[in-house]
C-alpha positions as CSV (number, residue, x, y, z in Angstrom):
1,M,211.7,-34.0,30.5
2,N,213.1,-33.1,33.9
3,H,213.3,-29.4,32.9
4,T,209.6,-29.5,31.8
5,M,208.5,-31.1,35.1
6,S,210.5,-28.6,37.2
7,T,208.9,-25.8,35.2
8,V,205.4,-27.1,35.7
9,I,206.0,-27.7,39.4
10,T,207.5,-24.2,39.8
11,Y,204.5,-22.6,38.0
12,L,202.0,-24.5,40.2
13,L,203.9,-23.4,43.4
14,I,203.9,-19.8,42.1
15,L,200.1,-19.9,41.6
16,M,199.7,-21.3,45.1
17,G,202.0,-18.7,46.5
18,V,200.1,-15.9,44.8
19,A,196.9,-17.2,46.2
20,F,198.2,-17.1,49.8
21,F,199.9,-13.8,49.3
22,T,196.5,-12.4,48.3
23,L,195.1,-13.8,51.6
24,L,197.9,-12.1,53.5
25,E,197.1,-8.8,51.7
26,R,193.4,-9.1,52.5
27,K,194.2,-9.9,56.1
28,A,196.6,-6.9,56.4
29,L,194.0,-4.5,54.7
30,G,191.4,-5.8,57.1
31,Y,193.5,-5.0,60.2
32,F,194.5,-1.6,58.7
33,Q,190.8,-0.7,58.4
34,I,190.0,-2.1,61.9
35,R,188.1,-5.2,60.7
36,K,188.7,-8.9,60.6
37,G,189.2,-9.6,56.9
38,P,188.5,-13.1,55.6
39,N,187.9,-15.4,58.6
40,K,184.9,-17.5,57.9
41,V,186.4,-20.4,55.9
42,G,188.3,-23.0,58.1
43,V,190.7,-21.9,60.8
44,I,191.0,-18.1,60.8
45,G,190.3,-18.0,57.0
46,I,193.4,-19.8,55.9
47,P,191.6,-22.1,53.3
48,Q,190.0,-18.9,51.8
49,P,192.2,-19.0,48.6
50,L,191.2,-22.6,47.9
51,A,187.5,-21.7,48.3
52,D,188.0,-18.7,45.9
53,A,189.7,-21.0,43.4
54,L,186.8,-23.5,43.6
55,K,184.3,-20.7,43.2
56,L,186.2,-19.5,40.1
57,F,186.2,-22.9,38.4
58,V,182.5,-23.6,39.1
59,K,181.1,-20.2,38.2
60,E,178.7,-19.9,35.3
61,W,180.5,-19.1,31.9
62,V,179.3,-15.6,30.9
63,M,180.0,-14.5,27.4
64,P,178.8,-11.1,26.1
65,T,176.8,-11.6,23.0
66,S,178.4,-8.7,21.1
67,S,182.0,-9.6,22.0
68,N,184.7,-10.9,19.6
69,Y,184.9,-14.5,20.8
70,L,188.5,-15.4,20.0
71,P,190.2,-12.3,21.3
72,F,187.9,-12.3,24.3
73,I,189.1,-15.8,25.2
74,L,192.8,-15.4,24.2
75,T,193.5,-12.1,26.0
76,P,193.5,-13.4,29.6
77,T,195.4,-16.6,28.4
78,V,198.2,-14.5,26.8
79,M,198.3,-12.3,29.9
80,L,198.8,-15.3,32.2
81,I,201.4,-16.9,29.9
82,M,203.4,-13.6,29.9
83,A,203.2,-13.3,33.7
84,L,204.4,-16.8,34.2
85,S,207.2,-16.5,31.5
86,L,208.8,-13.8,33.6
87,W,209.6,-16.4,36.2
88,Q,211.9,-18.2,33.7
89,L,214.3,-15.3,34.2
90,F,214.3,-15.5,38.0
91,P,217.4,-17.2,39.3
92,S,216.5,-20.4,41.2
93,F,217.6,-24.0,41.5
94,M,214.7,-25.4,39.5
95,L,214.5,-22.8,36.7
96,S,218.2,-22.3,35.7
97,T,217.8,-20.4,32.5
98,Q,220.6,-17.8,32.4
99,M,220.4,-15.0,29.8
100,T,223.0,-12.3,29.3
101,L,220.3,-9.7,28.6
102,G,217.7,-11.1,31.0
103,M,216.7,-7.8,32.5
104,L,216.1,-6.4,29.0
105,L,213.8,-9.3,28.2
106,F,212.0,-8.6,31.6
107,L,211.3,-5.0,30.5
108,C,210.1,-6.1,27.1
109,I,207.7,-8.8,28.4
110,S,206.4,-6.6,31.3
111,S,205.7,-3.7,28.9
112,M,203.6,-5.9,26.6
113,A,201.0,-6.4,29.4
114,V,199.6,-3.0,28.3
115,Y,198.4,-4.4,25.0
116,T,196.5,-7.3,26.6
117,T,194.7,-4.8,28.8
118,L,193.7,-2.7,25.8
119,M,192.8,-5.9,23.8
120,A,190.5,-7.1,26.6
121,G,188.5,-3.9,26.5
122,W,188.3,-3.8,22.7
123,A,187.3,-7.5,22.4
124,S,184.2,-7.0,24.5
125,N,182.7,-4.6,21.9
126,S,181.5,-2.2,24.6
127,K,182.4,1.4,24.6
128,Y,182.4,1.5,28.4
129,A,184.8,-1.5,28.7
130,L,187.0,0.1,26.1
131,L,187.1,3.4,28.0
132,G,188.0,1.5,31.2
133,A,190.7,-0.4,29.4
134,I,192.2,2.9,28.0
135,R,192.1,4.3,31.6
136,A,193.9,1.2,33.0
137,M,196.4,1.3,30.1
138,A,197.2,4.9,30.8
139,Q,197.8,4.1,34.5
140,T,200.0,1.1,33.6
141,I,202.1,3.1,31.1
142,S,202.7,5.9,33.6
143,Y,204.0,3.6,36.3
144,E,206.0,1.5,33.8
145,V,208.1,4.6,32.9
146,T,209.0,4.9,36.6
147,M,209.7,1.2,36.9
148,T,212.0,1.2,33.8
149,L,213.9,4.2,35.1
150,I,214.4,2.5,38.5
151,I,215.6,-0.7,36.8
152,I,218.0,1.2,34.5
153,F,219.5,3.1,37.4
154,Y,220.1,-0.2,39.3
155,L,221.6,-1.8,36.2
156,F,224.0,1.1,35.8
157,M,225.2,0.5,39.4
158,M,225.6,-3.2,38.8
159,S,227.0,-2.9,35.2
160,Q,225.2,-6.2,34.4
161,M,221.9,-7.2,32.8
162,D,222.0,-10.9,33.8
163,M,219.9,-11.7,36.9
164,V,222.1,-14.6,38.0
165,T,225.2,-12.5,37.9
166,I,223.5,-9.7,39.7
167,R,222.4,-12.0,42.4
168,L,226.0,-13.2,43.0
169,T,227.4,-9.7,43.1
170,N,228.9,-8.6,46.4
171,F,227.2,-5.4,47.4
172,S,229.3,-2.6,48.8
173,M,228.0,-0.1,51.4
174,P,227.4,2.8,48.9
175,T,225.4,0.4,46.7
176,I,223.3,-0.7,49.6
177,I,222.7,3.0,50.7
178,L,221.7,3.9,47.2
179,S,219.4,0.9,46.9
180,I,217.2,1.8,50.0
181,P,215.3,4.7,48.3
182,L,215.2,2.6,45.1
183,A,213.6,-0.3,46.9
184,T,211.0,2.0,48.5
185,M,210.1,3.5,45.1
186,W,210.1,0.0,43.6
187,M,207.6,-1.2,46.2
188,V,205.2,1.6,45.3
189,V,205.6,1.1,41.5
190,I,205.1,-2.7,41.7
191,L,201.9,-2.2,43.7
192,A,200.6,0.2,41.0
193,E,201.9,-2.1,38.2
194,T,200.1,-5.1,39.5
195,N,196.9,-3.2,40.4
196,R,197.0,-3.9,44.1
197,A,195.6,-1.7,46.8
198,P,195.7,1.3,47.0
199,F,196.3,1.5,43.2
200,D,193.5,-0.9,42.2
201,F,191.7,1.5,40.0
202,A,191.6,-0.9,37.1
203,E,189.5,-3.4,39.1
């Protein structure tokens, strides 16, 4: 029971954190482009994620008449479940699941997101949506190859595949020096993998 409660609380906090990270991203993009960004809601736009969430829940339910109903509904649900399940592998005080091959499971789950993207385009029964899904899938696969190579190189340095053990490893100076270019490439790949600016072609 305690584990279930801690999991639910952690997932809620993750969703809240993502909402405010999105606000931070929009603010940063606004200042990069010499504009204000979201600043109308509340004090300097801080409640903007809450307003966006409210708008999302009260929006009209639009269902394409030609779509396959069940896959069309299930695809975003499966995508959200897979994204949240990755946090089970992250070492923390509340989610203490320790797996010997945790990084391998991370690679498996993250690579399955490609199928949900393709399924979303196929389920709409529209050739344009399917073409867009194939384009987004090609982008995701191309960056996933780079992401996998970066992770494998890092795992070779650590000689471990368990996230908890990797976190407790004492880093030597050569490891830190090698990790700096890896971290830079990782940042670019993760932006592309999550379809954030400037890699938001899928949106």
